[in-house]
C-alpha positions as a Markdown table, in Angstrom:
| # | Residue | x | y | z |
|---|---|---|---|---|
| 1 | Unk | 15.3 | -1.9 | -53.7 |
| 2 | Unk | 17.2 | -4.7 | -51.8 |
| 3 | Unk | 15.1 | -5.0 | -48.6 |
| 4 | Unk | 11.7 | -5.0 | -50.8 |
| 5 | Unk | 11.4 | -9.1 | -51.2 |
| 6 | Unk | 12.7 | -9.9 | -47.6 |
| 7 | Unk | 10.1 | -7.2 | -46.2 |
| 8 | Unk | 7.0 | -8.6 | -48.7 |
| 9 | Unk | 8.5 | -12.2 | -47.5 |
| 10 | Unk | 8.2 | -11.4 | -43.7 |
| 11 | Unk | 4.5 | -9.3 | -44.6 |
| 12 | Unk | 3.5 | -12.4 | -46.3 |
| 13 | Unk | 4.1 | -14.7 | -43.5 |
| 14 | Unk | 2.2 | -12.4 | -41.0 |
| 15 | Unk | -0.6 | -12.5 | -43.1 |
| 16 | Unk | -0.3 | -16.2 | -43.2 |
| 17 | Unk | -0.5 | -16.7 | -39.3 |
| 18 | Unk | -3.0 | -14.5 | -39.1 |
| 19 | Unk | -5.2 | -17.2 | -41.6 |
| 20 | Unk | -3.7 | -20.2 | -39.6 |
| 21 | Unk | -5.0 | -18.4 | -36.5 |
| 22 | Unk | -8.3 | -17.6 | -37.9 |
| 23 | Unk | -8.5 | -21.4 | -38.4 |
| 24 | Unk | -7.8 | -22.2 | -34.7 |
| 25 | Unk | -10.6 | -19.7 | -33.6 |
| 26 | Unk | -13.2 | -21.2 | -35.7 |
| 27 | Unk | -12.2 | -24.5 | -34.8 |
| 28 | Unk | -12.1 | -23.6 | -31.0 |
| 29 | Unk | -16.0 | -21.9 | -31.3 |
| 30 | Unk | -17.4 | -25.2 | -33.0 |
| 31 | Unk | -16.1 | -27.2 | -30.2 |
| 32 | Unk | -17.3 | -25.0 | -28.0 |
| 33 | Unk | -21.0 | -26.0 | -28.6 |
| 34 | Unk | -22.1 | -22.2 | -28.1 |
| 35 | Unk | -25.4 | -21.1 | -29.0 |
| 36 | Unk | -26.7 | -20.0 | -32.2 |
| 37 | Unk | -26.1 | -16.5 | -31.5 |
| 38 | Unk | -23.0 | -16.5 | -29.9 |
| 39 | Unk | -21.3 | -18.6 | -32.4 |
| 40 | Unk | -22.4 | -16.5 | -34.8 |
| 41 | Unk | -20.6 | -13.6 | -33.3 |
| 42 | Unk | -17.6 | -15.5 | -32.6 |
| 43 | Unk | -17.4 | -16.4 | -36.4 |
| 44 | Unk | -18.0 | -12.7 | -37.5 |
| 45 | Unk | -14.9 | -11.7 | -35.8 |
| 46 | Unk | -13.1 | -14.7 | -37.3 |
| 47 | Unk | -14.5 | -13.7 | -40.8 |
| 48 | Unk | -13.3 | -9.6 | -40.4 |
| 49 | Unk | -9.7 | -11.2 | -39.2 |
| 50 | Unk | -9.8 | -13.7 | -42.5 |
| 51 | Unk | -10.0 | -10.7 | -44.5 |
| 52 | Unk | -7.5 | -9.0 | -43.2 |
| 53 | Unk | -5.0 | -11.6 | -43.1 |
| 54 | Unk | -5.7 | -12.6 | -46.1 |
| 55 | Unk | -5.1 | -8.9 | -47.3 |
| 56 | Unk | -1.8 | -9.0 | -45.7 |
| 57 | Unk | -0.7 | -11.7 | -47.3 |
| 58 | Unk | -1.7 | -10.2 | -50.7 |
| 59 | Unk | 0.3 | -6.8 | -50.1 |
| 60 | Unk | 3.1 | -8.8 | -48.8 |
| 61 | Unk | 2.9 | -10.8 | -52.2 |
| 62 | Unk | 2.6 | -8.0 | -54.3 |
| 63 | Unk | 5.6 | -6.3 | -52.4 |
| 64 | Unk | 7.6 | -9.1 | -53.2 |
| 65 | Unk | 6.5 | -9.2 | -56.5 |
| 66 | Unk | 7.4 | -5.8 | -57.3 |
| 67 | Unk | 11.0 | -6.4 | -55.5 |
| 68 | Unk | 11.8 | -9.1 | -57.8 |
| 69 | Unk | 10.6 | -6.9 | -60.6 |
| 70 | Unk | 13.0 | -3.9 | -59.9 |
| 71 | Unk | 15.8 | -6.4 | -58.5 |
């Protein structure tokens, strides 16, 4: 049970890194001056990654909360 908080923190940080990666990718896509279809395709991929990273981060925070309650 003592490992839940650190494990949850690591998972949360991985999710946050994924969110930062999404921000960087969207900024790169907008600076690349792509056509509308190419830009839309890149942004759709970024949205999928963004939702996944947000889910991972939320899961990590839930693990931290459970670890705090059980400690």
